[in-house]
C-alpha positions, 0 to 999 in steps of 0.5 A: 499721593495715596489711594484715598478718595477723601479730599478737603476743599479749603476755600480760604486758601484756595487749595484742595488737599488729600485728607490722608496724606495732606498732599495739595492736589490743586491751589487754583480754586480761587482763580477758577471761582473768580473766572466763573464769577466774571463769566457770569457777570458778563453773560448777565450784562450781555443779556440785560433787562431790556428797555422800559419806559416804566423805570427812570432812565428807561432802563439805561441807568447804571448802578454803582456799588458802594464797596471799594473792591474790584471784581477779584475782591481786592481793595482799590487804590486811592486814585481809583477810589476817588474816581469811583466816588466822582462817578457815583456823585455824577450818577446820582446827580443825573438820576435826580435831575431826570426825576425832579421835574414832575416827580417822575420817580414818585409817579412810577412807584405809585403806578406799580402800586396801582398795577397790583391793586387793579390787577393790570398787565405790564403793557398797561404800565408801559402805556401809562408811563408813555402818556404820563411822560408826554404830559410831563413834557407838555407841562400838564403836571404843573398845578395838578397832583401827581396821582390825579394826572397818573390816574388820568393817564392810566384810564386813557391807557385802559381805554386804548388797550381795551381793558374794561376799567371804569373811571370810578374804579380807578379813582377809588383805587387812589382815593380820588374824586371821580369829578376831579379825575374826569377833568384831568382826563379831558385835559390830557386827551385835548392837549395830547390830541389822543383819540379814544376808541369806543369801549366794547360792551361785550368786555364789560359783560365779562366784568359784570358777570364775574362780579355778580356770579352769573352762570356761563350760559347767561353770560354767553346769551348776554354777549350774543345779544350785545353783538346783535345790538351792536350790528344794528347800531342800537348801543351808539351814544350810550354808556357801555357798562350800563348797556352790559348791565341792562342786557345781563339783567334782562338775560338773568330774568329770562333764564330764571336767575335771581339777580336784583337790580342793586346787585347788577348795578353795584357789580357794574359800578352804575346807579340803579336809575341808569340800569333801569333806563337802559333796561327800558330802552332794550325792552322797547326793542322787538326781542322776538325778532332776535334769532335765538338770543333770549329764550324763556325758560 
């Protein structure tokens, strides 16, 4: 071999050749690429994608490629091609039989679309899929549309995990009437025996204040006031979103921030009448006894 450092790599022939004298330095580049590819695939297979109820087959389904080639790129013989075709056929049949009842595949696609619309975390998707699968096993999807049952399961998951999403907000994301969604929601919690926790109004304050562009100081005062009302059991039996909107409106009035009732009501997704009623209930309390929660500007 000459002293030249210039070499040429021919990937088609799998050879490394000196550009000056033409000496073949190595002819095993193809084998090393195949070994590296197999090692990479083995590592990925060991790592896996993890189990997930939000995918058909809970993440355990297989994917059989269409090309009739092995890992080395060689064409399969006739017997092996027939075997792979049978495997593909049974794999498709298993997936179809799993997603046929209740249109599970369509429901999961719709759920991921709702996740992007509402900005929900992955934990909500997993919880919603779990509730929807239980409803499907009990036959609660039959006679109802998939989006209605899916939205009801999504609302239950938000309530259980403490995500401040209202029934109207979820219904609006899928163009469903809130009355129909509320009916399906009641059916699910009754038939599946689900205990729904009470929504914390302090989380609703964050949602309303962000939509109404309320200052951070007023937001903190509203949270302190709601905590005081909770300790004295003054919010029991009332809509948490209405309480949060009324407290926020009261704090904005005391702090000199100009936020009208329509603005606060629209941010909370309630009517102005509900806001006024909750506001009157809070005004009847002795606010002067609340320690440093609301101070006049």
